[in-house]
N, C-alpha and C positions, 0 to 999 in steps of 0.2 A: 392173728388179723385177718377179717374175710381175704378171698382170692377168688382170680379168674383165670381162666388162660386166653392168652390176649395171640392177637396176629394184625401187622399193619401192613397194606399193599399202598401203590401207586394205583393209581384208575388208568386205564386205556379208553373207554368208556363208559363213560358217566351217565348219560341217557340209559345204557341198557341194563346196567350195575341198579339201578335206581327202581327199572322195571322187574328185575327181578328181585331186589330186595322187598318190594312192595308185593309182591308174590308167596312169599316167603311170611312176612308179617303177620302176626295176632292183633296187632293192633292200629289202629291211625299213627300216621307220620306225625311226629313231633317234628319241627325247624326251631331249631336253638341256636338263639348268636352267644356265641363264647369266648370271653377273654381271661386269657390264661399265664397269668405275671407267677416268673418259675424265679426262685431265692437260693441263692445260695448254700449248701447243706453238704456236710460235709460225706454224708452216704444215703444210697435212694434218692430220690425227688422231690420236689416242696413246692408245688403252686396255689396260687389263690386265683379260684373259678370264678369270674366274676359272671352274674346268669342276668343279673340286675340294679339298680340303683340303690335298692336293701336286701337283695339277696345272693350270698355266695357260697362258694363250697370250698375249704381248704382242706388242699389233700395231698399226704403224705403218701408214695409208693417205691415200693420195691422189685424190680426186674430185670431180671438177663439182655442186655445188648443182643441178643442174636434175632435172626429170620427165623420163620415158620411158629406155629403154637409154643408158648412160654408162659410160665406160672406168672403174674402179676400178685403180690400181696398189698394190700393198700387199707388206711385208714381218712375217712372223710368226719369234718367237724363241718356244721353249719352255722351260718352268721349273719344276721339281719344290718350288721355296719361294715360290709368291705373296706370301705375307702378307709375305717379307723383301725381292722386289723392289717393293709399292705402298709398304711405309713408306721407301725412298727415294725411289721416283719420286715420292712425295706429298711429301717432304722439298723435292727442287730444284725441283718442277713447279708442284706445288698443284693439288689435282682440281677438277675441271671439274665432275662429276656421276657418278652411279650408275647406269647403266640394269638393270632386274633382267627375266627375260625366260624362259618357257619358250619355245623354239623345238622344235619338230616336222622333222626333217630328213629329204627324201626325196631321193633320185638321178635323174634321167632324162637319162642318154647324159652329156654334159662339163656340164649343168647343177642346181646345188644350190638344190631349192627348199625355203624356209624360209617353215613358218607358225609366227606369233611373236606369243605372248598375253602382253603387256610393263606389266606392273604399272605403273599413274596413265596409260596409253592406251589401252590396248585392244588388237585386232589386229588383225596388217598380214601382207603375205607379200612375197616378198623370194626373188628369182631371182638367181641368180650362173651367169654363163655363165664355165668356167675359159676364158682363150684357148688354146688350143695352140700350140707353137713354129711360126712362120711364118701365123696366123691374124690376120685382117683383123680390125678395131672392126667394120667391117660385115657379116660375116661372123656377128660374137659377138651383134651388135645384129638379125641378123635369123635367129638365133635365138631368141634371148629372145622378140621379135615373134607369131614360132609359138608359141612355149609362151603368153605372154600370152592370145592366143586360143585357146588350148585347155583354158586355168583358166578363162576367162571375165571374164580381171580388164580393167575398162574404162579408155580414154585418164583420164578424170577422178579417175579412183582412186588416180595416179600421186603420188608424192610427191620432193621435191625433197635434203630433205635425211636427217640421221640420227635415229635415237630420241633422241640430246641432245639438238639441235636442236627436238624436240616437246615435251622434257620443259620445255627452257629457255623455251618460247614458250607458255607452261600460265600 
């Protein structure tokens, strides 16, 4: 499966982080409204990410719940019929919960910088260093730590789990 090195953190100053991310970005900002429906599964996480009425991604991923840079392995399936797929998954697995967010996406080299405004939770930042063939976790972690420093992200702001976990803890 493809893999990235990820971090997630609380954001203290959203406008400052937006400016820093924009300065590092190699591409124009993309603002993407997302609704992630999580399903009950025996291991890992499974979510249907709805991007438009006729466009969604079914994403399965496994990642340890720890703060700091961590490896995430994933598989993505694209669909043009999200509602029908959601119905089938709901009937088969049951819905764990729904996360709604507005994501600002910046691209910096092989890293996706996400600034997320999450309904019911607040503002967060994620880094996803997409590992290249033959690239080690240590190399990806070094890239993530460098970007954390350049973005002003502090160790104490790092989070362990997913937004779904945070919503369940509320």
